[in-house]
C-alpha positions as CSV (number, residue, x, y, z in Angstrom):
1,M,-22.7,19.5,-26.1
2,T,-19.2,19.1,-23.5
3,S,-16.7,17.1,-24.8
4,M,-14.9,14.8,-22.3
5,L,-12.7,12.0,-22.4
6,I,-13.5,9.7,-19.8
7,A,-10.0,7.8,-18.0
8,V,-12.0,4.7,-17.0
9,G,-10.0,3.0,-13.6
10,G,-8.7,-1.1,-13.2
11,N,-11.2,-0.7,-10.4
12,S,-14.3,-0.7,-13.2
13,L,-13.8,-4.0,-14.3
14,I,-11.7,-5.9,-11.0
15,R,-12.3,-4.3,-7.4
16,A,-10.5,-4.8,-4.5
17,G,-11.0,-8.1,-2.8
18,E,-11.8,-9.8,-6.1
19,T,-10.4,-12.8,-8.3
20,G,-10.7,-11.2,-11.6
21,T,-13.7,-14.1,-12.7
22,M,-15.8,-12.9,-16.0
23,V,-18.9,-12.8,-14.1
24,E,-17.3,-10.2,-11.8
25,Q,-15.9,-8.7,-14.7
26,W,-19.4,-8.6,-17.3
27,A,-21.0,-7.4,-13.8
28,N,-18.7,-3.9,-13.0
29,A,-18.5,-3.4,-16.7
30,R,-21.8,-3.2,-17.1
31,R,-21.8,-1.3,-13.3
32,T,-19.6,1.5,-14.9
33,A,-21.4,2.1,-18.5
34,A,-24.5,3.1,-16.5
35,A,-22.5,5.8,-15.8
36,I,-21.8,6.6,-19.4
37,V,-24.1,6.5,-20.9
38,Q,-26.0,8.5,-18.1
39,L,-24.0,11.4,-19.0
40,I,-24.6,10.0,-22.8
41,G,-28.4,10.3,-21.9
42,A,-27.3,14.6,-20.4
43,G,-25.9,16.1,-23.9
44,H,-22.2,14.9,-23.2
45,R,-19.6,14.0,-26.2
46,L,-17.7,11.3,-25.2
47,V,-14.4,9.8,-25.7
48,V,-13.1,6.6,-23.2
49,T,-10.1,5.2,-22.2
50,H,-9.0,2.3,-19.1
51,G,-6.3,-0.1,-17.2
52,N,-5.2,-2.7,-18.0
53,G,-3.2,-3.4,-15.2
54,P,-4.6,-6.8,-13.6
55,Q,-5.7,-8.2,-17.5
56,V,-2.4,-7.9,-18.5
57,G,-0.6,-9.3,-15.5
58,A,-2.9,-12.6,-16.4
59,Q,-1.7,-12.3,-20.2
60,L,1.8,-12.6,-19.4
61,L,1.1,-15.2,-16.7
62,R,-1.1,-17.9,-19.5
63,S,1.6,-16.8,-21.5
64,E,4.9,-17.9,-19.9
65,R,2.0,-20.9,-17.9
66,A,1.6,-22.1,-21.7
67,S,5.2,-22.0,-23.1
68,D,5.8,-25.4,-23.6
69,Q,3.1,-26.1,-25.4
70,V,2.5,-22.5,-27.5
71,P,5.1,-19.4,-28.5
72,G,4.3,-17.1,-25.7
73,Q,3.5,-13.0,-25.8
74,T,5.4,-10.1,-25.9
75,L,4.7,-6.9,-23.5
76,D,3.4,-5.5,-26.3
77,V,1.1,-8.4,-27.3
78,C,0.3,-9.1,-24.5
79,G,-0.9,-5.0,-23.6
80,A,-2.4,-4.9,-27.7
81,A,-5.0,-8.5,-26.8
82,S,-6.0,-6.7,-23.4
83,Q,-7.3,-3.6,-25.4
84,G,-9.4,-6.5,-27.0
85,E,-10.5,-8.4,-24.0
86,I,-11.1,-4.7,-21.8
87,G,-12.7,-2.7,-25.3
88,Y,-15.4,-6.5,-25.8
89,L,-16.2,-5.7,-22.4
90,L,-17.2,-2.0,-22.1
91,S,-18.4,-1.9,-25.7
92,Q,-20.8,-5.0,-25.4
93,S,-22.1,-3.2,-21.5
94,I,-21.9,0.4,-23.2
95,G,-24.3,-0.8,-26.2
96,D,-26.2,-3.0,-23.7
97,E,-26.9,0.2,-21.1
98,L,-27.5,2.2,-24.2
99,A,-30.0,0.7,-26.1
100,A,-32.3,-0.1,-22.5
101,A,-32.2,4.1,-22.3
102,G,-33.4,4.1,-25.8
103,L,-30.1,5.9,-27.0
104,S,-29.2,5.2,-30.2
105,V,-25.4,6.1,-30.3
106,P,-23.2,3.6,-31.9
107,V,-19.5,2.4,-29.8
108,V,-16.3,0.9,-31.1
109,S,-12.7,0.0,-29.3
110,V,-9.9,0.9,-31.0
111,V,-6.7,-0.7,-30.7
112,T,-4.7,2.3,-30.1
113,Q,-0.7,2.1,-30.0
114,T,1.2,5.0,-28.3
115,V,4.3,6.5,-30.0
116,V,7.3,6.5,-26.9
117,R,11.1,7.8,-27.8
118,A,13.3,5.4,-28.1
119,D,16.1,7.9,-25.7
120,D,13.8,8.4,-23.5
121,P,15.9,8.4,-20.3
122,A,12.9,5.2,-18.9
123,M,13.5,3.4,-21.6
124,G,16.9,3.0,-19.4
125,H,16.3,2.4,-16.2
126,P,13.6,-0.1,-15.4
127,T,10.7,1.1,-12.3
128,K,7.1,-0.2,-13.4
129,P,7.1,-3.8,-12.3
130,V,4.0,-6.3,-14.4
131,G,3.5,-10.0,-13.8
132,P,3.5,-12.1,-11.0
133,F,5.8,-12.7,-8.0
134,Y,8.7,-15.2,-8.8
135,S,11.2,-17.2,-5.2
136,R,13.8,-15.8,-6.0
137,E,15.4,-19.0,-7.9
138,Q,12.7,-18.1,-10.2
139,A,13.3,-14.9,-10.8
140,E,17.3,-15.5,-10.8
141,E,16.3,-17.0,-14.3
142,R,14.3,-15.6,-15.6
143,Q,16.7,-12.2,-15.4
144,R,19.6,-15.2,-17.0
145,H,17.1,-16.6,-20.2
146,L,15.4,-13.9,-20.3
147,G,17.4,-10.6,-19.5
148,W,14.6,-9.8,-17.3
149,E,15.7,-6.7,-15.0
150,I,13.9,-8.2,-11.3
151,V,13.7,-6.5,-8.4
152,E,12.6,-7.8,-4.9
153,D,9.5,-6.8,-2.9
154,A,10.2,-7.5,1.1
155,A,7.3,-8.8,1.7
156,R,5.9,-10.4,-1.5
157,G,8.6,-12.3,-3.2
158,Y,10.3,-10.3,-7.2
159,R,8.9,-9.2,-10.0
160,R,10.1,-8.5,-13.3
161,V,10.1,-4.4,-13.6
162,V,10.1,-2.8,-17.4
163,P,10.8,0.2,-18.7
164,S,7.6,3.2,-17.9
165,P,9.0,6.4,-20.9
166,E,6.3,9.3,-21.5
167,P,3.7,9.1,-24.3
168,V,4.8,11.5,-26.8
169,E,2.1,11.0,-29.9
170,I,-1.2,8.7,-30.4
171,V,-0.9,7.2,-33.8
172,E,-4.9,6.9,-34.2
173,L,-5.2,10.2,-32.8
174,N,-6.6,11.3,-36.4
175,V,-9.3,7.8,-37.2
176,I,-10.3,8.6,-33.5
177,R,-11.2,11.9,-33.8
178,S,-12.7,11.4,-36.8
179,L,-14.9,9.1,-35.1
180,M,-16.0,11.1,-32.3
181,S,-17.1,13.8,-34.7
182,Q,-19.5,11.5,-36.2
183,G,-21.1,10.6,-33.2
184,V,-18.9,7.9,-32.2
185,L,-18.7,6.4,-28.9
186,V,-15.0,5.8,-29.0
187,I,-12.7,3.4,-26.1
188,A,-9.6,3.5,-26.9
189,C,-5.5,4.1,-25.4
190,G,-6.6,1.4,-23.3
191,G,-3.6,0.4,-20.5
192,G,-1.8,3.5,-22.0
193,G,-1.6,2.1,-25.3
194,I,0.7,0.0,-27.2
195,P,4.4,1.1,-26.5
196,V,5.4,2.0,-29.8
197,I,9.2,3.1,-31.5
198,R,9.7,4.9,-34.2
199,R,13.0,3.4,-36.5
200,D,13.5,3.9,-40.4
201,G,9.4,4.9,-41.2
202,Q,8.8,1.6,-39.4
203,L,6.5,1.6,-36.5
204,K,7.7,-1.4,-33.4
205,G,6.4,-2.1,-30.4
206,V,8.5,-2.2,-26.9
207,E,9.0,-3.9,-23.5
208,A,7.0,-0.9,-21.9
209,V,3.9,0.3,-20.3
210,I,2.9,3.9,-20.1
211,D,0.9,4.9,-17.9
212,K,-3.1,5.6,-18.2
213,D,-3.8,8.9,-16.7
214,R,-0.5,10.3,-18.8
215,A,-1.4,8.9,-22.8
216,S,-4.5,10.2,-21.9
217,A,-4.3,13.0,-20.8
218,L,-2.1,13.5,-23.7
219,L,-5.3,12.1,-26.0
220,A,-7.6,14.8,-24.2
221,S,-5.3,17.6,-25.1
222,E,-4.7,16.5,-28.8
223,L,-8.2,15.4,-29.4
224,C,-9.4,19.2,-27.2
225,V,-11.7,17.8,-25.4
226,D,-13.9,20.1,-22.3
227,M,-13.2,18.0,-19.9
228,F,-10.6,16.0,-18.6
229,A,-13.0,14.0,-16.3
230,I,-10.1,10.5,-14.5
231,S,-12.2,8.5,-12.3
232,T,-10.5,6.3,-10.0
233,D,-11.6,4.5,-6.4
234,I,-12.6,7.7,-4.6
235,P,-14.8,10.1,-4.5
236,F,-12.3,12.9,-4.0
237,V,-8.3,13.4,-4.3
238,Y,-7.2,14.4,-0.4
239,L,-4.5,16.4,1.5
240,D,-3.3,13.4,4.2
241,Y,-4.6,10.3,2.9
242,K,-5.8,7.6,5.3
243,K,-4.0,9.6,8.5
244,N,-5.7,11.9,10.8
245,T,-5.4,14.5,9.8
246,Q,-7.6,13.5,6.0
247,R,-9.3,16.3,3.7
248,K,-10.4,16.3,1.0
249,V,-9.8,18.2,-2.3
250,Q,-13.4,19.8,-3.5
251,C,-12.5,23.4,-6.0
252,V,-8.9,23.8,-6.5
253,S,-6.6,25.8,-9.2
254,A,-4.0,24.4,-11.1
255,S,-1.6,26.4,-9.6
256,E,-3.1,25.5,-5.5
257,L,-3.0,21.5,-6.6
258,E,0.6,21.1,-8.2
259,A,2.0,23.0,-4.6
260,H,0.1,20.4,-2.9
261,Y,1.5,17.7,-5.5
262,K,5.0,19.5,-5.2
263,A,4.7,19.0,-0.9
264,G,4.7,14.8,-1.1
265,H,0.3,14.6,-0.8
266,F,-0.1,12.1,-3.9
267,P,2.6,9.1,-3.3
268,A,3.5,7.7,-6.9
269,G,2.2,4.4,-7.1
270,N,-1.1,5.8,-6.4
271,M,-3.3,9.5,-6.9
272,G,0.0,10.9,-7.8
273,P,-0.1,10.3,-11.9
274,K,-3.6,11.3,-11.8
275,V,-2.8,14.6,-10.6
276,E,0.3,15.2,-13.3
277,S,-2.3,14.4,-15.7
278,A,-4.8,16.3,-15.0
279,L,-1.5,19.1,-14.6
280,R,-0.1,19.1,-17.4
281,F,-4.2,18.8,-19.3
282,L,-4.6,22.4,-17.7
283,K,-1.6,23.3,-18.6
284,A,-2.0,22.4,-22.7
285,G,-5.4,24.6,-22.6
286,G,-7.5,22.1,-21.0
287,K,-10.5,23.8,-19.2
288,E,-11.3,21.3,-16.2
289,V,-11.0,18.1,-14.5
290,V,-12.8,15.8,-12.6
291,I,-11.2,13.1,-10.3
292,T,-14.4,10.9,-8.8
293,S,-15.4,6.7,-8.6
294,Y,-16.9,6.1,-11.0
295,E,-19.8,5.8,-8.7
296,Y,-20.3,9.2,-8.4
297,L,-19.1,10.6,-11.9
298,T,-22.3,11.2,-13.2
299,E,-22.6,13.8,-10.1
300,A,-19.0,15.1,-11.1
301,V,-19.3,16.0,-13.8
302,A,-22.2,18.0,-12.7
303,G,-20.8,19.7,-10.1
304,R,-22.3,18.2,-7.3
305,M,-19.5,15.8,-6.5
306,G,-15.4,15.1,-7.2
307,T,-12.6,17.3,-7.4
308,H,-12.7,20.0,-10.3
309,V,-9.2,21.7,-11.0
310,T,-9.6,24.5,-13.6
311,P,-6.6,26.5,-14.3
312,D,-5.4,29.6,-12.5
313,R,-7.1,31.8,-15.3
314,G,-10.3,30.7,-13.2
315,V,-12.5,29.5,-16.2
316,L,-15.6,27.5,-15.4
317,V,-14.7,27.2,-11.9
318,T,-17.6,24.4,-11.2
319,K,-19.0,23.8,-7.1
320,A,-18.4,20.7,-5.6
321,A,-20.3,18.9,-3.0
322,E,-20.1,20.2,0.9
323,R,-20.8,16.4,2.7
324,E,-18.2,14.3,3.8
325,V,-17.9,11.0,2.0
326,P,-16.7,7.4,3.8
327,V,-13.1,7.1,2.2
328,G,-13.6,4.3,-0.3
329,G,-17.5,4.9,-0.9
């Protein structure tokens, strides 16, 4: 039995071109759940993490729009709310798919806190955009009254930016590990976890966003799972993505992938964090990373699809598919 952490991308609930209605999110959650249950049926032991970008942005917008009627919420609280929201969608969808498949596996969603360091250099240099776009006047007003850091997007307006510090500890790790050992499918670390710092022996939430894939790599390493599967919106990792020279990466060693990363093939706002997180997991002793879209997740884990990354020592090399797949799946 293979143990595996699956990091589900934001497209699992709100896909490109969708507005994020609950009808859309339920339908997408059910499709993602079907792929997860196929893996359970094949005998794999799983823990699932997920993104929350669109949902936490919506939480922030609701909080701001209603601030004249109810108190607003801080970013860490909005992140916690989005974990509950997405955990509910995924746990119910997975439960329904398990029942349809005749499988009896308990499912639980754990609201997860992730410790960051107060002295992380990123805390003083906010770079992660969150929430809606504003006009210059709106942005300057929020900068004055709320102390926000604001950046300009020349095409769309102004946005708030917050720090994106490194995850160093998963607070609920032992709980997650215990549940997994009892055969429970755990949904955890949503959106990278709620960012908290340790101060005077206590935890304190901070206004920041933790990269979901980095936190997932940390959790996968701490749980000592065999495989780290990253679900995204394309079936393979590509070199020269969306260029005439685009070519897919199928089987690659950690050092080869790192060389491509250093050559600039994987942008920071796209595939970069996923590749970086894959390398972190392998350097921490992980056996294999698979990167693919959720439609091909089952095939990828079976070795017939997706990009497979293995340690340089060459163990557990898996052959991916030879056929070409159009960009976008």
